[in-house]
N, CA, C and O of each residue as an XYZ file, in Angstrom:
188
protein
N      -5.547      6.383    -12.365
C      -6.346      5.535    -11.625
C      -6.176      6.161    -10.162
O      -7.209      6.359     -9.523
N      -5.104      6.445     -9.662
C      -4.933      6.860     -8.366
C      -5.546      8.311     -8.239
O      -6.034      8.696     -7.177
N      -5.503      9.016     -9.260
C      -6.205     10.480     -9.205
C      -7.713     10.243     -9.103
O      -8.397     10.951     -8.366
N      -8.254      9.226     -9.856
C      -9.565      9.043     -9.613
C     -10.095      8.665     -8.335
O     -11.124      9.146     -7.861
N      -9.265      7.662     -7.697
C      -9.619      7.278     -6.371
C      -9.391      8.361     -5.311
O     -10.177      8.436     -4.367
N      -8.393      9.174     -5.415
C      -8.449     10.268     -4.378
C      -9.551     11.287     -4.669
O     -10.110     11.876     -3.744
N      -9.844     11.482     -5.862
C     -10.910     12.517     -6.232
C     -12.457     11.863     -5.745
O     -13.340     12.617     -5.336
N     -12.628     10.586     -5.831
C     -13.762      9.971     -5.279
C     -13.824     10.124     -3.857
O     -14.864     10.526     -3.336
N     -12.679      9.807     -3.089
C     -12.681      9.929     -1.661
C     -12.926     11.282     -1.233
O     -13.621     11.547     -0.252
N     -12.286     12.253     -2.057
C     -12.401     13.759     -1.576
C     -13.860     14.352     -1.745
O     -14.408     15.086     -0.923
N     -14.404     13.914     -2.950
C     -15.740     14.530     -3.320
C     -16.864     13.908     -2.456
O     -17.794     14.605     -2.052
N     -16.762     12.533     -2.166
C     -17.827     11.917     -1.443
C     -17.621     11.757      0.052
O     -18.426     11.172      0.776
N     -16.476     12.321      0.473
C     -16.230     12.404      1.982
C     -16.215     11.014      2.553
O     -16.797     10.738      3.603
N     -15.514     10.116      1.813
C     -15.358      8.663      2.161
C     -13.981      8.550      2.906
O     -13.087      7.852      2.428
N     -13.811      9.257      4.109
C     -12.661      9.230      4.806
C     -12.219      7.885      5.443
O     -11.069      7.753      5.864
N     -13.116      6.913      5.511
C     -12.974      5.737      6.079
C     -12.151      4.820      5.095
O     -11.565      3.815      5.498
N     -12.143      5.203      3.864
C     -11.407      4.444      2.759
C      -9.847      4.698      2.903
O      -9.078      3.822      2.508
N      -9.401      5.766      3.406
C      -8.035      6.128      3.485
C      -7.206      5.019      4.071
O      -6.264      4.596      3.401
N      -7.478      4.473      5.330
C      -6.627      3.510      6.040
C      -6.523      2.206      5.083
O      -5.403      1.816      4.751
N      -7.583      1.591      4.678
C      -7.399      0.464      3.766
C      -6.599      0.663      2.511
O      -5.923     -0.250      2.036
N      -6.674      1.790      2.005
C      -5.854      2.129      0.725
C      -4.371      2.168      1.187
O      -3.503      1.564      0.555
N      -4.102      2.892      2.302
C      -2.729      2.954      2.737
C      -2.076      1.552      3.142
O      -0.896      1.332      2.867
N      -2.848      0.631      3.785
C      -2.556     -0.700      4.056
C      -2.210     -1.468      2.754
O      -1.200     -2.162      2.641
N      -3.204     -1.268      1.708
C      -2.809     -1.993      0.415
C      -1.623     -1.566     -0.179
O      -0.862     -2.420     -0.634
N      -1.322     -0.301     -0.255
C      -0.101      0.240     -0.838
C       1.163     -0.256     -0.065
O       2.194     -0.504     -0.690
N       1.089     -0.402      1.301
C       2.244     -0.848      2.051
C       2.469     -2.264      1.748
O       3.613     -2.679      1.565
N       1.346     -3.100      1.677
C       1.439     -4.533      1.375
C       2.179     -4.693     -0.071
O       3.065     -5.531     -0.241
N       1.761     -3.869     -1.027
C       2.442     -3.870     -2.316
C       3.801     -3.626     -2.341
O       4.568     -4.300     -3.028
N       4.208     -2.564     -1.529
C       5.652     -2.077     -1.419
C       6.301     -3.368     -0.802
O       7.341     -3.831     -1.272
N       5.606     -3.971      0.341
C       6.468     -5.089      0.937
C       6.755     -6.314      0.009
O       7.805     -6.953     -0.054
N       5.554     -6.516     -0.726
C       5.889     -7.755     -1.774
C       6.850     -7.486     -2.797
O       7.610     -8.334     -3.264
N       6.789     -6.083     -3.189
C       7.865     -5.801     -4.302
C       9.279     -5.749     -3.560
O      10.205     -6.187     -4.242
N       9.580     -5.329     -2.389
C      10.726     -5.397     -1.836
C      11.351     -6.790     -1.512
O      12.547     -7.056     -1.634
N      10.380     -7.640     -1.082
C      10.789     -8.953     -0.794
C      11.169     -9.819     -1.988
O      11.995    -10.727     -1.893
N      10.552     -9.512     -3.085
C      10.738    -10.312     -4.328
C      11.866     -9.743     -5.160
O      12.490    -10.498     -5.905
N      12.152     -8.521     -5.082
C      13.079     -7.888     -6.101
C      14.297     -7.478     -5.639
O      15.099     -7.038     -6.463
N      14.651     -7.547     -4.271
C      15.873     -7.002     -3.747
C      16.696     -8.173     -2.975
O      16.180     -9.231     -2.616
N      17.847     -7.873     -2.808
C      18.657     -8.796     -1.955
C      18.280     -8.535     -0.440
O      18.829     -9.274      0.377
N      17.524     -7.700     -0.032
C      17.067     -7.389      1.277
C      16.010     -8.312      1.757
O      15.589     -8.244      2.911
N      15.557     -9.209      0.858
C      14.348    -10.237      1.288
C      14.709    -11.089      2.438
O      13.844    -11.304      3.287
N      15.930    -11.615      2.567
C      16.204    -12.592      3.606
C      16.094    -11.802      4.999
O      15.735    -12.386      6.022
N      16.375    -10.641      4.981
C      16.251     -9.891      6.229
C      14.790     -9.505      6.626
O      14.425     -9.492      7.802
N      14.034     -9.214      5.650
C      12.620     -8.910      5.900
C      11.915    -10.222      6.325
O      11.065    -10.188      7.214
N      12.244    -11.347      5.721
C      11.638    -12.716      6.132
C      12.029    -12.978      7.543
O      11.230    -13.565      8.273
N      13.201    -12.592      7.997
C      13.601    -12.791      9.501
C      12.693    -11.930     10.343
O      12.492    -12.312     11.495
N      12.166    -10.913      9.960
C      11.377    -10.096     10.815
C      10.108    -10.727     11.079
O       9.543    -10.460     12.140
N       9.542    -11.595     10.192
C       8.213    -12.349     10.356
C       8.431    -13.559     10.670
O       7.487    -14.330     10.847
């Protein structure tokens, strides 16, 4: 899936799609970290 997305961006020169993909990946990591680890109270304190 990720390989297909990178290939699509590379072949069609859709460089504007890179920042939204990075933001979605970062949000996914943030959601995973806040729900799955004991670090979550400290992350909630930042927001």
